[in-house]
Each structure stands twice: as structure tokens, then as C-alpha cells.
N, C-alpha and C positions, 0 to 999 in steps of 0.2 A: 744297256750298261752291264758290264760283266762283273761277277763277284771278285773280290780280292782273293788272293791265293789262300790267306788264312781262313776265310769263311768257307771257301770252296772245298777245303779238306773235309768238312762235315758231311758233304754229300755222299761220301762212301759208306756212311753209317746207316744202319737200319733202325737204330735205337730211337724210338719216338721222342724221348727226352732230348736227345742230341739234335734231332730234326727241328724240334720246337725252338731250341736254343739258336739254331741256324737262322730261323725265320726272324727271331727277335733282333739278332745282331745285324742282319741285313737291313732291317727297318731302321736301326740306329744309324747304320753307315750311310744309307742312301736317302734318308728323310731329311726334311728341313729341321731347324732348331727345335721347334715345338714338337714335331713328331719324334725326334730323337730323345727328347726329355720324357715324353710319354712312354716310349719303348723301353727306356731305362727303368722307369717305374714298373712297367710290365715285367721286365726281367726280375726285379726284386720280388714281385708278387708270385712269379713262377717258381723262384727258388724257395720262397717262404712256404708255398703250398707243398713243395717237395719235402721240406723238413717236417711239416705237419704230417704228411703221409708216412714218413719213416717213423715218426714218434707213435702214430696210431696204428701202424701195420701189425698184423698177426705174425706168428712165427713162420707160417707157410709163405706168406706174401713177402716177408722180409728179405729173403735171399735174392729173389728176382729184382725187387725194387732197389735194393742196395747196390746190386751189380750195375744196374742201369744208371743209377745216380752217380756211381763211381766213374763210369765211362764218360758221363756228361761233364763231371768236374775235371777229368783229365783233358777233355777237349777245351774247356775254359782255360786251363793252365797252359796248354799248347798255344792257344790263340793269343793270349796276352803276352806270351813270350816270343811270338813270331815276329821277325823283322818286318814282315809285310802287313802286320796289324795296323789299322788306321788310327792315327792319333785321336781323331774325333770319337771313335768308338771307345778307346781306352779311357779318355776323359769322362765319357758318359758312364761307363760301367764301374769306374773306380769309386764312385759315390755310393754304389749299392752293393758291390760284391763283398767287401770285408764283412759286413754285418750278416748278409744272407748266407755266405759260404760258411761262416763260423757257426751259424745256427744249425746248419746241416752237420757240421763237425761236432757240435754239442749234442746232437741227437744220437750219435753212435761213434765209438772210438775209431772204427776202421777208416773214417774219413779224415782223421787228424793230419796225416802226412800230406795229403793232397791240399788240405786247407792251408797248411804251413807254406807249401809251394806257391800257391796263388797269392797269399799275402806278401811273401818275399818278392815275387815278380812285380806286384804293384808298387812296392816300396822302391824298387830299383828304377821303375819307369816314370813314376809320377812325381810331381813337385812335392818336396819334403814337407813344406808348411801345410799344403792342402791335405797331404796324406796323414799328417799328425792329427789334424782336426777330425778327419773321417774316422780314424782309428779310435780316437777318444770318444766320439759319439757312439761308435759301435760297442765299445766297452761299457758305456753307460746304459746300453739297451739290452742287457742280458735278460732272457726270459726265464721264468720259473719252471717252464716245461722241460727245459734242457739241462744237461749237466754243466754247471757254471764253470767248472775247471776246464773241461774239454772246449768250451766256447772261448774262454779267455786265452788259452795257450797260444794259438797262432797270433792273436792280437798283441800279446806281450812281446813276442819276438819282433813283430812289426814295429812296435814302439821303440825298442832298443836300437833297431837298425835305422829308423827314421832320425832318432836323436843324433846319431853319428853323422848323418847326411846334412844336418842343419848347418847353414853357412853364416847366417846373420841372426842377431837377437836371440841367441841360444838360451840365455838365462830365462828370459820372459816366457819363451815357448815351453821350456822344460818345467818351469814353475807352474804353468797352467796345466800340464799333463800329469805331473806326479800325483796330485790329489785324486785325479780320476783313477789312476792305477791303485792307489792306496784303498780307496773305497771298494774297488772290485776285489782286491785281495781279502779285505775284511769279509765281504759277502761269501767268498769261496771258503775261507778258513772256518766259518761258522756253519757251513753246510755239512750235514751228517751223512750225505750219500757218497761222498768222494772216497775213493780208495787211496791207500797210502802212496802207491806208485804215481797216481795222477797228481796228488798234492806235491809229491817230491818233484815231479816235472814242472809243476806250476811255480814252485819256489826257485827252482833252477833258472827259470825264465825271468822271474822277478829279480834275481841277483844279476842276471844279464843286463837288466835296465840300470842297475847301480853301476855296473862296469862301464856302460855307455856314458853315464853322467860323469864318471871319473875321467873317461877318455876326453870328453868335452872340456872339463875343468883343467886338465893338464895342458891343453892347447891354448887356453885363454891367457892373455897377457895378465900378469899379476895385478890385482887391483880390486876395487869394490865388488864388481860382478863376479870375479873369480872366487872371492871369499864367500859371497852370497851363495854361489853354486855349491861350494864345499859344505856350507851350513845346511842347505837343502838336502844334500846327500846324507848328512848326519841324521837329519830327521827321518828320512826315508829308511835308512838302515835300522834305526832303533824301532821304528814301527813294524818293519818286516820281521825283526827278531821276535817281537811279541806275537805276531800272527803265526809265525813258524812254530813257536813254542806251544801255542794253543792247539795247533793242528797236529803236530807230530812230536810234541814234547815227551809223550810216553813211549815213543819208538826211538830210544836214545841213539842206537847206532846209525839209523837213517838220518836223524836230526843233526848229529854231530858234524858230519861232513858239510852240511849246509851252513851250520853256525860257524864252522871254521872259515868258510868262504866269506861270510858276512863279517867276521871279526878282523879280517885283513883290512877292512876299511876304517876301523877305529883309529889306528895309528895315523893313517892317511888324513883322517878328518880331525886330527889333534884331540882325540878323545882318549882319556885314560881311565883305568879301572877306579882309581881313587876319585877322580873328578866325576865319573858316572855315579858312583855310590854315594858320594857326599852331596851330590846335587849341584856342584859348582858348574859343571858342563851343561846341565839342564837349564840353569839360569841364563846362560848365554844363548842357548837355543830358543828359550821362551822370549827373550828380549828381541831376537830376530823376528819371531812371529808377531810380536806386538808392534814392531816398527813398520812392518810391511803395509802397503796401502790396502790390500785385500786380506789383511791378517786374519780376520774372523773366519773367512771362508777356508783359508789354508789351515788355520789353527784347529778347526773342527775335524780335520783329517788326521791330526797328530795328537790325539788325546792319550795315547798309550806310550809315549816316548819314555816316561819315567819307569814304567814297567819294563820296557825294552832295555833301559839303562841297567836296571837291577838284574834282569835276566842275562844280559851280555856277560856280566861278571860271574854269575852263578854257573853259567855254562863253562866258563873258564875254571871254576872250582871243580867242576865235574871232570873236565878233560884237559890234559896237558897240551894236546894238539891245538885246542882252542886258544890257550894261553900263548903259545908260540905264534899262532897266527896274528894275535893282537899285539905281539912284541911286548909282553908284560912280564913282570916278575911277581908271581902271586905270593911267594913267601915274604917278599918285602912289603907288599900291600897288607898282608895279614899282620905283620909286625907293627906297621905304622898305625893300623887301627887298634891294635891291642894297647898301645901306649899313648894314643891321642883320644881322650875321652869325648871331646866335642865331635870329632869326626865319627867316632863310634856311634854316638847318638844320631848323627845325620844318617849314617848307614842303616841303622835300625828303622829309622823313619822311612827311608827309601824302600826298604824291603817290604813295607806294608803293602805295596802294589802287587807283590807276589802272594803274600799270605791272604789277602782279601779277594783275590780274583776267583770268581766262580768257574771260570773256563780253563784255567791252567791245571794240568794233571798233578796228582799227589806227589809224584816222584820229584818234580821240580821244587815243590814246597818242602819236601824232605831235605834236599840239598841246601835250600835257603836257611832252614832251621839249623842244620848242621853248621852252616857258616856262622850263624849268630852265636852258637855255642863255642865255636872256634875263637872268635874275636873277643869273647867275654870271659875266657878262661885264663888261669894263671895269675900272675902278679900284676893285675891291672890296677890303675890308679883311680878307679871309680868309686862312687857311693859316698864320698865324704861330704859332710855337712857344708864345708866351705865352698863347694862347687855349685850350690843350689841356684845362685843367680844366673849362672851360665846356661843352665838347662832350660830355662823358661821358654825361649823361642821354639824349642824342639818338643815340648810336651805334647802338643796336638798330634804331631806325626808319630811320636812314640806310642801315644794312646791308641791311635788307629792301627799301628803294628801289633800292639798287644791284643786288640780285638780280633785281628786277623789270625793271630796264633791261637786264640780261643776257639775259632771255628775249626782248626785242625784238631785241637784237643777233643772237641765234642763230636765232630762229624767224620773224621778219618776212619776208614774201616780197618786200618792197620794198627794193631795195638802197640807195636814197637814205635811207630811214628807218633802216636798219641803221647807215649811216654817221653819221647825226645822233645816234643812241643812243650810239654809241661816243664821239663828241665830248662828249656830255652826261656820260658816265661819267668821262671825263678831267677835265672841269671840276669835277665834284663831288669827285673825289679831290683836285684842286688846292686846293679850298676847305676841306679837312680839315687840321688841324694835323699837323705831321710825325710825331710819335710814333703818333698814331691812324691816320694814313694808312698807315703800315707794317703796323699790326695789321689794318687793313681789307683790304688786299691779301692778306695771309696768310689771313685768315678766308674771303675770297671764293674763294681757290684751294682751300683745304681742303674747303669745302662745295660746290664745283662738281663735278657728275658728267659734265660735257661736256668732252671733250678739247679741242675747238676753243675753248671759253671759257677753259680753263686756259691755252691757248697765248696768247690775247689778254692775259690778266692777267699772265702772265710777261713778255710784251713790255712791259707797263706798268712792271713792276719794273725791267726793263733800262733803260727811258727815265728812270725815277726816279734810278737810279744814274749814268746818263750826265749828268744835270743836276747831281747832287751832286759828281760827279768834277771839275767845273770850278769848284767853290766851295771856299773855305778858311775854317774847317776842313771837311773833307769827311766826317768820321765821323758819319753819322746812323744812326738805328735800322734803316734798310733794309739797311745793310751787314751787320748782325749776324744777319739772318734769311735772307740770300740762299741760303746753302748748304742750310738747312733746306727752303726752297722747291724747290730743285733736287732734293733727295732725295725730296720728296713725290711727284714724278713719276717719277724714274729708279729709285727703290726704294720702291714704295708700301707703306703700313702693313701690308698683308696679306703682305708678304714677296715675294721674287723680283722679277724684272725686270717692266717694264710690259707691257701687252698690245699687241702689234704685229700688224697695221697699224692696229687700231682707235684707238690712242692716239698715232699718229704725229705729229699736229700738236703735241700737248703735249710729247712727247719732243723733237721738233726745237727747240721754243722753250726747253725746259729746257737742252738742250745748248748752244744759242747763248748763253743767259744765263751758263752756267758758263764757256764760252770767253771771253765778254766780261769777266767779273769777273777771270779769270786774267790777261788782257792788261792791264786797267786797273791792277790791283795791281802787276803786274810793271813796267809802265812808270813808275809813280809810286814804285816801291821802297817800297811800303806793304803792310800786311797787315790792314786793318781788318776784313775779312770772315773772316779766318782761312784763306782758301783756299790760301795758300802754305805753311802749316805742313806738316811732313813727315807728321804723323799724318793730316791731312785729305787730303793728296795721295794717300797710300796707300789710304785709305778710298775715295776717288773711283775710283781705279784698280781695286781688287779687288772693291768692292761695287756700283759703278754701271757703269763703262765697259766693263770686260772681259766681265761677264755679258751686257751689252747687245750687245756685238760678237758673242758666241757666238749669241745669239738671232737677230740680223739675218742673219748668214751662214748659219745653219741654215734660216731661212725662205727665203732666196734659193735655197739648194740644193734644198729640197723643192718649190719652186713652179715649177721649170723644166718646160715642157711637152715634148712629144715632139720638137719642133724646137729644143730647147735655148734657148728664149726665155721670159722671164717675161711674164705678162700685163701689159697696159698699166697697169691700176690699181695693181697691186703695185709696179711700177717707180716710179710717181708718188709712192706713199706712202713707199717705202723710200729712194729716192735722196737726198732732203734729210737724212734721218736718218744715212745711211751717211757722207755727205760730212763733216758737222760732227762726227760721232762720231770718225772717224779723226784729225781735226785736234785734238780734245780729248785723245785718247790721246797724240798726239805731244807736245803741250804739257806734259802731266803727266809724261811720261817725261823731258823736258828738265829740268823743275824738280826732279824726284827726283834726277837726276844732280848738280844744283847742291847739293842737300842733302848728298850724299855727299862 
């Protein structure tokens, strides 16, 4: 029996890898069904051992080995593209080649182009439904030993081309494949080894998949499946925006062109900036996930769509090109949010996904904070007492947004951004009706584990009281909780005095707040806070101030060195506390005398 023309071409090569490949393909072509299946597995093992050799090779061996491997891969590409290639062989190798070839591609970038070619050839020749299953299985089989981005690139192109080739049951098959792609993109975007160019190529290919889904959707007859496919595309786009922002968000010029391409889909998917930020579009997408039969499996792949929704708008805030791609009018969006308080609260709640993300770069948080400052400035209608009933559903999300802004204030290395975040926090607080504003400050202080942040929040409380002190009537909710807030710091719930010097910032702010409220109530001859009652004065003296004085003086005595001097850091931490502490003790003693 003679060789087919396609296999016979190998006989002119002296490359041992090519000759071995020749033997395996002959065995597949001329063997019975069982032998062909065994030979196909042998081909997979042969290619896997080759990728392992490339990964483990030294610099000297690498050039020879890679050249030989490249020649072998070219022969594979030529064979499967040859009109004389046997269908039996193509069917057998199609099950093993995508994964095996992409593992070689993932070992070294120089194999990427030939891997692309082989996957494209298989997609053209093989049954689309079978090929989609094979490609998805390959995507799910990425090894930690190889570069995940290089491994995925040929497979993603294959997926986008297979989608277009599907003739029947497109929605069901696309829906099964998209979560596989999303999981792979997440794995790639969290990899610290990939270069910007590789990630840029990866996301270009990911966007290619979105374009293929749109191509399918445009050809479907309008109806339920068409709308479901559009919704699935919406979910995919928002998830990709998140992953793209995490991977390349700090490389703004590189990222903007990709985000612009993604933003083109927003209008097509009936998504608007206001709908994305207010969450109304997200409600519709979530309903779709809940209604699907395998919703839990699909839902687990789209956990970041809210972050993607917020980021889609913030990228528009950064670049006019992105806004134009989305066919939006950002000025109109900003004006609508400035004069619609409920939507503004919804937006602040949605932006929590950006502020709270540990993976997003600071530059995106900066623009998100600037956007908050933009929509809360000017003659807004917020903060009135009559609006307090309307804000209740949004309190949890606003609280989470405030906690996210706090992380920027505390941890951001950029002093200017920290200042912007503090300004944004004050603007958001001012936009909250008075009763809820007091509760918000209290909750933030209770749930903060950072003394420096507690200090900042207590200073906000003091500023709130200063503002109310000049109004008539001045008795607001903040007055009734001020002593409780002071006690949270000066006598923590675990009992005993606070930890010094670790909590010196918070202690100093609490003492200053207590001193301030004493002076304000005394000057106005009022007692809205209850600070001047004999019971509260004695409690402050015996439970807060005197135990703290004992603690501070004890630390000062213990930390003197051999030359009878305190260390500089200890002096800096304790001096502010000591000064205001003694002034508070003096004021309390004076007021107690008046009571007697």
C-alpha cells in the first residue's frame, strides 16, 4: 500500500521530529479504528514531550530544538491543509492537535504564528460543533508551566471563527462556550508574567469573539433566542471590560483603543451610561442569569459585570473617543445625575465596585473619585431631611462605597489622590440626609480597623457639629451620638483604655471632639449632647480620661532610655494626646465643680 501524497512529502526531510511525525500519521492512516485511536494518543504524547523539552531546554539546546520543532509544525500545517490529506487522519488528529500545538506555542512565542495557522486550518476543515467542543476542552486545559496568554491566543481565534461557522442551535452552543472563554481570560489577566503586548493581543482576540457573537445575532430572526444572545453578549462585554481594566488599566493609551472597541457594543446591546451606573441595566442582566436553566454555572462566570458597568462609564469619562464609540452624551449624563438625587445615590453605590477592588490600578480609582466629585458639586438638591425615606434602600451600597473610598484615603501612595478621595468622601456625606448622615458616620467609625481613618471620621463629626452649632435650631441627630463615638475610641468595646501609641491618632481626635463639644455646649448654655450632665461628666472622668492619663504617664515613664530621653517616634505619638488630655481633664473638673 502506497503513502498518500500528503504523508509522502515528509520523506524528503531529515529532521528526526518530522520523520517520527511521518510514522505516526502513517499508522493513523493505515491502521484499523483501534490502532488509529492509539496512534492519535501517541501523537498527543509526542507533541507534549516536545513542549516539555522546549520548556526545560538550556539556551544552547534551545535554538536547535526550536528550529526542528518549527519545521515539524510547518509540516503539520501543510499536511492538514493538503487536498490529498485523508479525512480519517484529519478526524483523528483534530481531537489532539489544538491542545498539543498550543502547549508548544505557550512554551515559546516564536511558535505563535504557526499555531494560529494550524488551528485555523482545523476550523475550516472540521465539523464546527465538534471543533467548538475540542477548542473549549483545550482552553480548560491550560498548564501552569506555560505562558497562559500565548497558549490561549490561537484557541480564541479558533473560537471566534467556529462561532461564525455554526449553522444550527447557535445560542445553546455559544452559551456553553462563553463561560469557558471568560474563565480563561480571568486566569490570563491575573497572571503577573504576561507582557503588555501579549495581553493586548489576547484582548484583541477576545473582542473578536464578541464580534462573532454579534455577527450570529444579526443573522438570527428576531425573537427570544436573538434577545438572549444579545444579553449574553452584554454580559461578556462587561466582564471583558473588567479584566481588561485590571490587566492594562494603568497603560491608558494601550487600553483606550481596546475599550473603544468594546464600547461599540454598548449601544448595540441597548446598554446606556445611565442604565449601567444606576444599575437598571444590571437588574435586567441578572434576571436573565437567574432565569436560565444552568444559571448558577453561568452566573459564577459573570461576577464582575457590575464593576464592568461602572468601568465602562469611567473609561468614557477619561476619553471622548470611548464616549463616541458608545454613542453617548457624557455632559447630559452628568447633568442628569447632578439633579436626580436618587440616581446619584445609585451611581455612588455602583462605583463601590471600583473603589473596593484590590486589583484595579489607582489611576482608574482616581477618575472614579473625580467623577463622584463632579456629580456632587454645584447646586445639587441633596442632603435635605425630607429625602431621608428615599435613601434607605441605597444605604448599604453607599456605605460600601464609602469604605472603598477610605481605602484610597489610607493606602494610596499619591498624596493628591488621597486628598481628592477625602474631598469626595465629604461630598458624599453632604449629599446624604441628616439622620442617615449621622448613622453613616457612626457605622464607618465602628467598622473601621484603622486608627488613622477613625481620626479622619471623628474630625468629620466635629465639622458636622461645628456647622450645626451655627444653625437654629441646632439639635440634630449627630449631637445625640457624639459621646457614644468618643467612647468607642477612648473605651473600646473590649474594655480598658485604647492601645497607645498604635491608636494615638484616633485617641487624639476623640479627645479633641470631646473638648470641642464641651466648649460648644458650655458657650451656648445648652446640653443637646448630654455632655454637661453630672452623670456623663463623672463617667468621662473615671472611665475615659483618668485611665488614659495613667496609661500615658506609665508609657512615658517606661520608655525613657538611659539618657532619660524618650525616643522621637514615641514623643511625636504621645505629645498631642497628652496636651489635649490634660485640657479635657481640667474642663471636666471645672464643670463638676459647677454641678456641686
